[in-house]
C-alpha positions as CSV (number, residue, x, y, z in Angstrom):
1,M,11.9,4.3,24.7
2,S,9.5,5.8,27.3
3,S,7.1,3.7,28.6
4,K,4.2,6.0,27.7
5,L,3.5,5.6,24.2
6,D,2.1,8.8,22.0
7,F,0.0,7.1,19.1
8,R,0.0,9.4,16.0
9,A,-2.8,8.2,13.5
10,L,-2.4,8.4,9.8
11,I,-5.8,8.3,7.9
12,Q,-5.6,8.1,4.0
13,P,-9.1,8.1,2.3
14,V,-9.3,5.8,-0.2
15,P,-12.9,5.2,-2.1
16,S,-13.9,2.0,-0.4
17,L,-12.1,2.8,2.9
18,P,-13.4,6.5,4.0
19,E,-12.0,8.6,6.7
20,A,-15.0,7.7,9.0
21,A,-14.2,4.1,8.5
22,Q,-10.6,4.3,9.3
23,T,-10.8,6.8,12.7
24,E,-13.1,4.0,13.5
25,I,-10.9,1.5,13.1
26,L,-8.0,3.6,15.0
27,A,-10.3,4.7,18.0
28,R,-8.9,1.9,20.3
29,Y,-5.6,3.4,20.3
30,K,-6.8,6.9,21.3
31,P,-4.4,9.0,19.2
32,T,-3.2,12.3,20.2
33,E,-3.1,13.7,16.8
34,T,-4.6,12.5,13.3
35,Y,-3.1,13.6,10.2
36,V,-5.3,12.8,6.9
37,C,-2.7,12.4,4.0
38,S,-3.5,12.4,0.2
39,E,-0.7,14.7,-0.9
40,P,2.6,14.0,-1.0
41,E,3.5,17.0,1.5
42,D,0.8,15.5,4.1
43,F,3.0,12.4,4.3
44,E,6.3,14.7,4.9
45,A,4.4,16.5,7.3
46,F,3.3,13.3,9.1
47,L,6.8,11.8,8.9
48,R,8.7,15.2,10.3
49,Q,7.0,14.8,13.6
50,I,7.6,11.0,14.1
51,R,10.1,10.3,16.8
52,P,10.1,8.0,20.1
53,P,8.2,7.8,22.1
54,R,5.8,8.5,19.2
55,V,4.3,5.7,17.4
56,A,2.5,5.7,14.0
57,V,-0.7,3.9,13.7
58,V,-2.8,3.1,10.8
59,A,-5.9,1.3,10.2
60,Y,-3.9,-1.2,7.4
61,A,-0.5,-1.3,6.8
62,A,-1.2,-0.6,3.0
63,L,-2.7,3.2,3.8
64,L,1.0,4.0,5.1
65,G,2.1,5.0,1.6
66,E,0.4,6.8,-1.0
67,Q,-2.2,5.3,-3.1
68,R,-1.2,6.7,-6.6
69,G,-0.4,4.4,-9.6
70,R,0.1,0.4,-9.8
71,K,0.2,-2.0,-7.3
72,W,4.3,-2.2,-7.2
73,D,4.4,1.8,-6.8
74,R,1.8,1.6,-4.0
75,A,3.3,-1.1,-2.2
76,D,7.1,0.2,-2.5
77,N,5.7,3.7,-1.1
78,M,4.3,1.9,1.7
79,A,7.6,0.0,2.4
80,G,9.5,3.4,2.1
81,M,7.3,5.0,4.6
82,K,8.0,2.1,7.2
83,A,11.7,2.2,6.5
84,A,11.4,6.2,7.0
85,I,9.6,5.7,10.4
86,H,12.1,3.2,11.4
87,K,14.8,5.4,10.4
88,R,13.2,8.0,13.1
89,G,13.7,5.2,15.9
90,S,9.9,4.5,15.9
91,Y,7.6,1.9,14.5
92,V,3.8,1.5,13.1
93,V,1.0,-0.5,14.5
94,E,-1.6,-1.8,12.3
95,A,-4.8,-1.2,14.2
96,S,-6.8,-3.6,12.4
97,S,-4.7,-6.5,13.5
98,G,-2.6,-5.3,16.4
99,R,0.9,-6.1,14.5
100,R,3.8,-3.8,14.6
101,S,6.2,-3.3,11.8
102,D,9.2,-3.9,14.2
103,K,8.2,-7.3,15.1
104,N,5.5,-8.8,12.3
105,W,6.8,-6.7,9.1
106,P,6.9,-9.6,6.3
107,G,3.3,-10.5,7.5
108,M,2.0,-6.9,7.5
109,R,3.6,-6.3,4.2
110,R,2.1,-9.3,2.3
111,D,-1.0,-8.5,3.4
112,G,-0.1,-4.6,2.2
113,E,0.8,-5.6,-0.8
114,A,-2.5,-7.5,-1.5
115,M,-4.6,-4.7,-0.4
116,C,-2.6,-2.3,-2.4
117,G,-3.5,-4.3,-5.4
118,R,-7.3,-4.2,-4.7
119,I,-7.1,-0.4,-4.2
120,S,-5.3,-0.1,-7.4
121,Q,-7.8,-2.3,-9.5
122,G,-10.8,-0.4,-7.7
123,S,-12.5,-2.9,-5.7
124,K,-15.7,-2.4,-4.3
125,S,-14.1,-3.7,-0.8
126,V,-10.5,-3.3,-0.2
127,I,-10.6,-5.6,2.9
128,N,-12.2,-9.0,1.2
129,A,-11.7,-8.2,-2.3
130,R,-15.3,-8.3,-3.2
131,R,-15.9,-6.7,-6.6
132,G,-18.5,-6.3,-9.1
133,A,-22.4,-6.3,-8.8
134,E,-24.2,-7.5,-6.0
135,P,-25.9,-10.9,-6.4
136,Y,-29.4,-10.8,-8.1
137,D,-32.1,-11.5,-5.3
138,F,-35.1,-12.9,-7.4
139,S,-38.2,-14.3,-5.8
140,D,-39.3,-17.6,-6.7
141,K,-42.1,-16.1,-8.9
142,H,-39.3,-14.1,-11.3
143,L,-37.1,-17.0,-11.3
144,G,-39.7,-19.4,-12.5
145,I,-40.4,-16.3,-15.3
146,I,-36.8,-16.7,-16.4
147,L,-36.7,-20.3,-16.5
148,R,-39.8,-20.1,-18.8
149,V,-38.1,-17.7,-21.3
150,M,-34.8,-19.7,-21.1
151,E,-36.3,-23.0,-21.9
152,S,-38.6,-21.7,-24.6
153,R,-37.9,-22.4,-28.0
154,R,-39.6,-19.4,-29.5
155,Y,-36.3,-17.1,-28.6
156,S,-33.7,-17.9,-31.0
157,N,-31.0,-15.5,-29.1
158,D,-29.8,-14.3,-25.8
159,D,-31.3,-10.9,-26.7
160,E,-34.5,-11.8,-27.5
161,R,-34.3,-13.7,-24.1
162,I,-33.5,-10.8,-22.1
163,E,-35.9,-8.8,-23.8
164,A,-38.6,-11.3,-23.1
165,I,-37.6,-11.4,-19.2
166,R,-37.7,-7.4,-18.9
167,R,-41.0,-7.5,-20.7
168,Q,-42.6,-9.7,-18.3
169,G,-41.5,-7.2,-15.6
170,V,-38.6,-8.9,-14.0
171,R,-36.3,-6.2,-12.4
172,P,-33.2,-5.9,-12.7
173,V,-32.9,-7.7,-15.7
174,P,-30.2,-10.4,-15.4
175,K,-27.3,-10.2,-17.5
176,R,-26.2,-12.9,-20.0
177,T,-23.6,-14.5,-18.1
178,W,-25.5,-15.0,-15.0
179,L,-28.5,-16.5,-17.2
180,W,-25.9,-19.2,-18.6
181,T,-23.7,-19.7,-15.1
182,K,-25.9,-19.0,-11.9
183,L,-29.6,-19.7,-13.1
184,D,-29.7,-23.7,-13.0
185,K,-27.8,-23.9,-9.6
186,L,-29.8,-21.0,-8.0
187,A,-33.5,-22.8,-9.5
188,R,-32.2,-26.2,-8.5
189,E,-31.3,-24.7,-4.9
190,R,-34.8,-23.4,-4.5
191,G,-36.4,-26.8,-5.8
192,L,-37.8,-25.2,-8.8
193,K,-35.9,-27.5,-11.4
194,D,-34.8,-30.9,-11.0
């Protein structure tokens, strides 16, 4: 292989990791060409131009293969693309970690499979697996209102309690699970409850 490497970037936009974010991660490798792949034909076109000294560079190994179907379908596509690139005499560089597929594939594959799973589940963040709504950020005043309503014997069920909290002007209105699992801990942390 020539000493002068020619990096070719593969970008596959996914909902939680758009093209702009991937481009930023890939910038340090200064790719000579960038391929935005979303259809099977795009991946084939990318693969056709890979040959030494050209090296494929992706933001994360999971984005090598098509992101369609279940976790294991996506992971198989990722491994298949890596194998096809190796067959053409080249390798893959994961820009986020600097790992190379010809030297560090087991770790890249493990992390890639986990990310494929997060993408297939629709995680808000495919990088750190954060899912669901943002945590509530109530003021001490609103926490006091919520505590008074929850401790009141006036309300016989959770629906009545939640409606009373809404009427008191607390926004966003907390959900039932949050009220029973997080409220006491948060109130104790802020010193509003013994």
